[in-house]
N, C-alpha and C positions, 0 to 999 in steps of 0.2 A: 284737544283743542281748547284754548282759553276763550276765543271769541265766541260771539253768538251771532250767527247768520240769521237774516231775515227768514222767518218761517221755519226755524229750527225746532220749534216746539209745537207739537200737534195739540189741538184744542182739547182741554180736559174739563171735567164737570165736578171736581172736588170742591170748588168754592167759586162763587160769583166774583170774588176778589181776584181770580186769575185773569179776568178780562181787562183789556186795555181801556183807553179813553175813547169815548164815542165821538163822532165827527163835530157834533154841535158844541160840546164842551171844549174840544181841541181848537176849533175855529175861534171861539170867544177868548181863549187863552192867548191865541196867536194875535188877535186884535188888541187885546189889552197889553201885549208886549211892544206895541208901536208907540215910541216916545216916552216922555215922562209924565207921571202924575204924582200927586201928593201921596203921602204914606200913612201907615197905621189906620187904615179904614176911612180916611178923610179924602175919598176919591170917588169919582163919578160911577165907576163900576160897582162899587159896594152899595152906594145909594140906589142904583138902578136894580141891583139884585134884591135888596130889601123891599123895594117898591113892588117887585115882580112877585114876591111872596105875599105881600099884603093884597095884591090883585087876585092871586090864586086862592087865598083863604077867605077873601071877601070880608076882611076886617083889618082894623088898625093895630096889628100886632107888633111886638118888639122882636127884631130879628138880629141874631149874632152868628158869626161864622168862626168855626174852630176847626182844628186839623183832623180830628178822628172822632169816632163814636164813643170810645171810652171817656174822652175829655168832655164831650157834649153831655153824656148821661151823668157822669160824676158831678160836673159843675152845675147842671140843671138841678139836680137833687140836692146838692150842697146849698143852692140858693133858696130852696124851700125849707131846710132843716137847720136847727141848731145842734150842737154836738150831743145834747141830751135827748134828741128826738129819735124815732125809729121810722124806717121805710118798709112798707109791707110789699112783698113780691112773691112770686111762685118759685117752687124749687128749681125750675128750668129757666128762670129769667136769666137774661144775658148779664145783668148786673151782678147776679149771684155766682154764675158759673165760669164767666170768662172775663172778668175785669180786674182780677188780682187785687181785690180790696180797694180799688180806686174810689168808689162811692163813699166808703167809710173814711178814707185818707182825706179826701178833699172837704168833707163835711166835718173834719176833726173828731170823728168818732161816731156819727150817727149809725145806729145799728140796723141791719137788714133782718126783718122778721119774715121768716120763709114759710110758706104754706105748701103742703103737698098739692099736686095738681094733676089733671088728666090732660094730656097732649099739651102741657105748657100753658094752660089757661087758668087765670085766676077767677074766682067766683065771688059774687057779693057775700055769700055765707062765710067763705074763708076770710074774707077781709074783716067782716064783723067779729068773727071768732078770735082773730088775733088782735084786733083793736081794742076788744073788751076783755081780753084775757086777764089783765091786771090793770089797776088804776092807781097803785100806790107809788110813792116817790122813789122806790128802790128799783123801779123797772123803767126803761126808756119810753117816753110818751110818744104814741103813734102820731105822725104828722103828715105822711104822704104815702101814696100807693103808686107803684110803677108797673106798667105792663109792656110786654114786648109784642109789637104788631107788625108783621106776623110773628107768631111765636117761633121758638127755637126749633119746633117740630113742624114748622110750615104751615100751622093752622092759623086761620084768620078770625079775629073777634068780629061778629056781626055788629051792626049798628045797634041792635036790640041789647046785645051783650054789653056793649060799651055803655049805652045809657043806663043800664041797670047797676053797673059798677060805679058810674058817676053818681047816680042817685044815692047809692049806699055811702059813698065818700061824703056827699053833702050831709047826709044825716049824722055822719060820725065826725064831721068837721075836719075832714081829710082833703088834701090836694091830690090831683090825679096827673101823673106824668106818663107820657107815652114814648117809649124807646122805638123809634121808627126807622131802624137801619135799613129795612126793606119797606118803608112806608108806601112807596109808589107801587110796590107788587100788591099790597093790601088794597089800595084804591082800585087797581085794575081788577082785582079779583072780585070786589064788591060792586064795582061799577057805580060807585058813589063819588061825590066831590070831596076834595080834601077838607073843606068846611064841615061837611056832614059827619065826617069820621073823627073830627077834633073838637073844636069849640062848640059846635051845635049838638055834640053828644056829651059835653061836659068835661073835656080835656082841658086842663089848665096850661100845660107845657108840653111841647113836642120836640123831639130830636129827629130831624128829617135827614135820612142818609143820602149822601151823594156818591160815595165810593162804589157802593154795590149797584148803583143806578147808571153808571157810565162815566164817572168822573175819576180822576186820579186820586184825589183825596178831598176831604172837606165835608163837614156836616153843618147843618143850620140848626141853631136852638131858637125855638119860636115861643114866645111868651104870649098867650091869648089874654091872660090877666096881666096887664102891663105893669101893675104895681109890684108883681113878683119879680120883675127884672131890675128893680132898684140896685144900682152899684154892680150889676152883672159885668159891666165892662171892666171894672176893677178886678173882679174875680178872674176874669179871662187873662188879664195882664199878669196877675200874680201866678197864675198856673202855666205861664208861658205859651198862651194860646193867642196872644195878640200879634198877628203877623205884620212884620214891618211893610212888606209888599203885599198888603191885604188884597189887592186886586187880583192876585192870582188864586186866591181862594174863592173870591166872590164872582169873578167874570164867568167861570164855568156855569155857575147857576143861571146867569143871564142867558146864556146859550140853551141851557136845559129847559128853563121854564118859558121863555118867550117863544121858542119853537115848538113846545109841546113834547120835546124828546123824552122828558122825565116819564111821561105816561106811555108813550110808544115803546120805549125801552122795556118797561115793565110788562107790558102786554105781550111783547115778544117772548120774554123769558117765561112768563107764566104759560103761554101757549106751548112752548118747547117742552116744558116739564109735564104738561098734561098728555102731549103726544108721545113722549117717552114712557110714561106711566101706562098709557093704553097699550103701547107695544109690548111691554113685559107682563102686563096682568094676565093671569091665567095660566102662566108658564109653571109646569110641574116643579115643585121645590122652591117656588118663589112667591113671596107674599108682599103686598104693599102694607107697610106698618102703620101708615097714616093716610087719610084721604089727601089727595093732592089739591090744595087750595091756592097756592102761590107758585113760587119758582123752585120749590124743594120737592124732591122725591126720596122717600125712605123706603128701602127695600130689605126685607128679611130673607136671608139665604143661608144655607149651611156653611160653615167656615171654609171648607174645601172649595166651594164654589167661589167665594170671595177671593180666596188666595189664587185661584186660577185666573180670576179676572185681573188681580194685581200683576200676576205674571205676564199677562198679554199687554202690560203697559198702561193700565188705567189707574188713575189717581182718585181716591175718595176716602172718606173718613167714616169711622164706626164708633164715634165718641158719645152718641146719644142713644142709650139703650141697646147698643150692639148692632143696630141696623145700619146698612150701608147708606150714606147720604149722597145724593147727586144734586148739584146746584146748577141752575141754568141762568145765563147772563143775558145782557142786552144783545150780544153778538153771537149767541149760540147758533152753530150751524146745524140745521135739522139733519143733514146727511152724516155728520159726525155722531150726532145723538143716535141716529139709527144704526151706526156701526157698534156703538156701545150697546144698544139693545140687543143686537144680533149676537155679540160676544157673550153677553150675559145669558142668553137663551142657550147658546152652544155649551157654555161651562155648566149650566144646570142640567142639560140633557146628558152630558158626559159623566156627570156625578151620579145620575140615576143609573147608568149602565155599568158603573165601576163596581 
């Protein structure tokens, strides 16, 4: 069959990108589709979305809308750096492992300086070590630090950790960028306000993810230091990120932010992850590779157990340290997660008897 019937795909937990569009985002897009408005961001929806972000973050920040996370991170870092600068990150940062050199490309060559990390977290000591490693003109000059919140291994920087990093950046004259593809999940995990986790902790620029939070696509680049946003609109245009019908990127944010769905969606995803982890914890042959702090669960199991789970039709990835990664989304069905947990436990039990 070439067609796709409604409900033909059972819910999977390989990625939170698998999920569809949440009702609040969908309804806002439908409302934006009624009639004509002006183009290229000069429309009421884009203005309303930007104002919603300013209200959420309790500050007069500059807000830009782009299509995806790679563009958001790459253009944000390029706006902070010249080609002879460097950006400090950890070895598991998304900009290092999953963006195909885009940060270097859009900055015309700014080099990523990579620090070894535990659980994907950068430390002030690692930042200082890389930033002061060399100061001669033959080596790229450190200019910015980027962190992924939550990390690629699902860990969440605490407010104390964020402030310590920001303080070190200030001492070294560096700017701090946060890759927040799952920013909402980190807020839900810490129970703090978006302001507390960003500019009040010393973050200069944030990329706030929408796709993993219940939108079809779209990320927001938010400059808390407004001077850093100079000419960012030109940078977006040059990088083909200026949507002619911008309202369809910005309107979903109106639905997400004004309704509070951005946080409710993240709370649900985090809760499902913790419930799944609790269900499989203690199973013989199964170990949780990381504490569950957001919407990701990493499971260590023998290869034959994971192979049997694949054979039962479950999709998941093992690209980070060999552990199976299960991601929970805004629409994760607890009953379907329970079925996954039961299958994993059965596969583990069968492997022990083999």
